[in-house]
N, C-alpha and C positions, 0 to 999 in steps of 0.2 A: 324622811328619816324620823319626825317627830311621832308618824304614825306607828314606825317599828317601834319607838320607845314604848308608846301607849301600850301596844300588844305585848313588849316584853314586861312591863310592870303587871299586866292583866295574866300574864303565865307565871309571874313571881307570887303573886297574891295567894293562892292556893298552898303552895309551898312555905310560905310563912306561916299559915295558919294551919299547917302540918306540925310545924317546930314548934307550936304553942302548944298543941295536942301530946306531942310527944318530950318535950322538954320545958323546963321554966329558967332556963339561965338565959338572961338579957344578952349578956355580950356575945353566947353562944349563937342564939338566933339571929343576930345580926351579922356574925361572921360567916355564918352559914349560907344566908340570902347574898352577902356579898360575892361570896365565891362562886353561887350559881350564878347571878348577875353577870360577873365578870367573864364567866366560862363561855369561850365562842361556841361551843357543841349546843347551844340554844339556838343561835341565828345565824352560821354561818352562811347560808345561802340568799339572805335577803339583801346584803350588801351587794351582790352580784346582781339581783334585779332577775324578775321572771315572772310571768304573768300566773303560773299555777301556784308558785311557791308561796304566794302571800296566803293562800286558802290554807295552806300546811301551818303557816304561824298560827292561824285561828285554832286550828284542830289541836294544837300543842296546848294552849290553853284550856280547850275545851276538854281534851282529855285530863290535864291536872284538876281542874274544878269537878270532873266527874270521880276521880279518885277519893277528894274531899268530901263531896257531898256523900258517898258512898261510906266511908268512915263515920261522918258528923250523922249518918242516919237522917239527912234532910230528903226524903222521898220524892217528894214533888218535884223538887230542885234536879235531883239524881236522874229521873225518867224523863223531865224535859231536855236536860242537857245530852243526855244519851240518844234521844230521839235526833236533835239536832248535827250531833256529833256522826252519826252513822250515814245521816242523809247528807253530808258535805263531801266523801270520798268513798269509791266502794272499798278501798282497802281499810277503813277505819274501823271494820270489823275484826281485821287482824291484829290492829291497836289494841283493843278490847279485850281480844283474846290474851295478847301479852300481858296487859294490866292483870288479867285473872292469874297467870304464872306467878305473878309478885305475891297476890295474895293467897294462893294455893300453900305456901308456905306456911302460913298463919292460921294454926289451927282453927281459931275463931271464926275465919273466913273461909275456910277451906269448901264448904258444900258451894257457898254463893260463887267463888271462883272458879268450880267446875262448870257452873251455868254460864260466866263470862267467857270461857274458855269456847265452849260448845256453841254458846249463841253467837260469839263473835265470828267464829267460822261460819257458822250458818248464814248470818247477816252479809257477809262478804259476798257467799256464793250467789244469794238471791239479788245482791246489787251487781254484781258482774253479771247474770242474767237480764236485768234489766237495761242495763248500759247497751248490752248487747243487741237488743230489740230496738233501743231506740238510736242506733249508732248506724249510717248507710253501709258502714264498711265492718259491722261486727264488733267485739272486743279484741281492741288491738294489740295488746300486751297479754295474751293468753302464754302462760309459762309453760315452759316443757321441763321435766324434773327427770333426773335418772331414778332407777329403779334400785341400783346397787348404793347400800346406805354407806358404804365407805366413800363412794364417789360422790354421792352429795355432802358428806363430812368435809372431803378435802375441798370443794368447790368453796368453802366458806373462808378460804386462805390462800386460794392458788394464783392470785395474781398480789402485786404491789398494794394497789388502790385499797384492795379489799382488807389487805393488812393494816395498812393506815387506817382504814375505819376502826377497826378493835383498838388500834393503839390510842388514836387520838379520843374516841370514845371514854376508854376506861382512866386513859392517865389524867384527863382533864378533873376527874374527880379521885386524884390522887389513887386511884387502884382499890378504893373503899368498897364500891359495888362488887367486888370479887368475893368478899365475904359474905353476897347476898345470893344464895342460889337461885331465889326468884327472879332476881334482877338479870342474872347470867340466861337463864331461860327466856325472860322476857324480850332480851335484845336479840339471842339466836333467831325466835320466831319471827319477830320483825324484819330481821334482815333477811331472812329465808326468802320472802320474797323477790327481793334482788339476787341475792348471792347464790342462792340453788338452783336459779331458773338458768334459761338458755342464754347464749352470748348475745341476744339481740338487746339485754338490758344493759350492756355494757355502759352506755351513756349515764346510767344513774348508779355506777359501781363507786365515782370519786368521792373523797370525804366530805366535800363540801355541796353535796345536794341533800333534797329534802329530806330523806331518810335520817339523817344527822340530825334534825330538829327534833322528830318524835322520840328519840332514844333518850333526850333529856330529861323525859318525864321519867321513865324506867330507871336511868341511873341516879336520878335524884331520890326516888324511893328506895332505891337499893342502897344507896349511902345511908339515909336515914334507920334502914334495918341494919346495916353493918355498926353503927353510930349506937343502937340500941344496944346490940350485941357486947360490944364494948364496953358500954356503960354496967352492963351485968356481970363483966369480968372485972368492975370495979377500977377501970380504967378512966384516968382525968379526959375528958373531952374533949377540954381546951387545946390538948396537945395535938389529936387527930384533925380538928377542926383549923386549926393554926396552919398544920402542912397542905390542909385543903385549899385555903385562902392562897398560900405562897405559890402553890401548884399551878392555881387558875392564872394568877397573876404572870409566873415565869414562862407558862406554858404559850401564854399569848402571843409574846415575842419569838419565842424559840420556833413554833409549828405557823406562826404568821397569821394568826387567827384574824378575823374582819376588825374587831375593837382597835387593834393597833394599825390598821393600815395607815391610816391618816398621817402617821409619824414615819413611813416608808417612803425614802425618797422615789422609789419606783412608781408609788402609786400617782406622783404628780406628772411624770415624764408621757409625754405625748408619742407614740411609736408612731412611724412613718404610716404603717396601714390606715391609722385612724385620719391622717392628713389626706390620704389617696381617697378614703370613704368620703370626706366631708368634700372634696372636690369633684366627686362622681353626684353628690347630692345635688349640686348646681345645676346638673344637667337632665335632672328628672323633671318632666313638666309637672305644674304645680296642681294640676287637675288628675294627676295619673293614678290609677290602682295599681297597688304593687302587692308583692307577697316578700316577705325579708327575715331574716333572722331575727330571734329575740333581742338580742343586744343592739340590734340596728332601730329596732320598732320604736323606742322614745324619741329618735332623732327623725322619725317620718310621721309622727302621729297627724302631723297639718294637712296631709295629703287627703284627697278623697275619700281613699278606702284603703285599709292595710290588712295583710293577712299575714298569718304566722306560717314561717317554713317549718316543717317535721320532718327530718330525715328517719327512715326507715329501711330497714332491709328486706327487701322483696324475695318470696320464694315459690317455688311450685309454679303451677298454672298463672299467676299473677306475675312473676318473674319473667317467665317466657312469653308472655303478651306484652311486656314493657321492653324487655332488654334483650329476650331470646337465649337466656341463659338461665340454669336453675336456680341462681341466688345472684341478687344486685341491689345496690344503694340506690336510692331515689328519694326525692324531696316532695312530700306530700303537702296541700295546701286546700283550703275550702274558696268556694267562691270562684270569679272569673278575673282574678286580676291581669292587668295588662303587661306588666313589667316584673321581672325578677330581680331583686337587688339583694347582691352577697360580696364578703370580703373573704377571700380563701387563705388569709395568712396563716402560717404555723404557728404565730405567738398569741392567736386568741384561745380561750380556755373552753373547755368541754362544756362549762356551764353558760357560757355566751351561745355556742352553738348548738349544743344537746346532741353533739357526736364530736368525733375528733375531726380536725381539719384534712386529714386523708381519706375519710370516708365521705366527706362533704364534697371533696374534689372529683370523687370517682362517681358520684351521683349526679354532679354535673356532667361528667363526660358521658354517663349513660342517657340523660335527657337531651343531650345535643345530638348523639348518635341515634336516639329514636327519633329526633326531630320535633320534641316538646317544646324546646325552647333554642333561640337563637342570639348569638352573643352580638350587642350593638354598639356597646361603648367599655372600654378596658381602660383603667387608669393603674398600672402596675397589678396588685391581687384586687382591687376593686371592681367588680365587673356589673354590667347592666345587660339582662338579656331581655328580648321580646319574648312572651308565653305564646305558643300556637295551639289554637283550638280545632 
């Protein structure tokens, strides 16, 4: 948690510097930064834990610093930060393009903003190509986008989880970013990689997953745009900033954001499936090589080898070969682990399993039918399988 707090501070520093550039009211700057710090939309996922999420936290800081270096005209720092950011994730090019959407609506940056948008999209395509060449299975999350513009538009709001992402994101900033067209376009472009893609991205649609963090940069800059607009209208900024702080505090509790988890009674309660899983851990040989879900990985790292299970919906020829069907769920992993350890209780979060418990059970059933795994130990919903090669 100390590392998380350090990263949180790193992400806030450029926002503070932005404020110094836009405003000179000390109370305003501190109030605005306090609201951003409180706001759970920066770091909802890190409390849940996850191997790939920590990299996204670094990217949030890099993106915020990139915007600051751009406006401060610190060219060397800008290009260095840009290079590091684009190399961390293949879709950070989309984040750069989204940043361009914000600056496109600022006349002095419009030409450079177009370069951000075009360059970011090209960078992401290049990185996807590189990942495809380096990966033994190609690029895993190739999006499938509808050709009808109306269908694409409706896909941004067609599930409860998607609507929650919009609500949580903008309400956390007291809806002030709605006064910034650039912020709206930036958020829409960034979410398009999940919301406008095929249903196989379902495990990324929850408002608690990693795309929520990167939105905070666009929403923070959009909030600053909105406040600049309100100042031009000669509106006292202490009022909207006061509303922003109060909104951040209230929504922490109302929406159950992570910063208030420790004051929730349910956080400290141990569910029965946790006890069952702990009992199963005692049956695992100490020198075993295992594959398991990401929520169990921290409890098993003292084993000889540990591999992360990754749920995937197979289709086409691959599904026919594995399941004899056109589509089917399957659990992928690398290496050659001896055992598969998993808990199939319905009370687990999507952020713990990377997919719904129902689809996880479907994957296990398919793998058992195909003879890939054999059940050797079961304690209620906790299961240990041996993996057949």
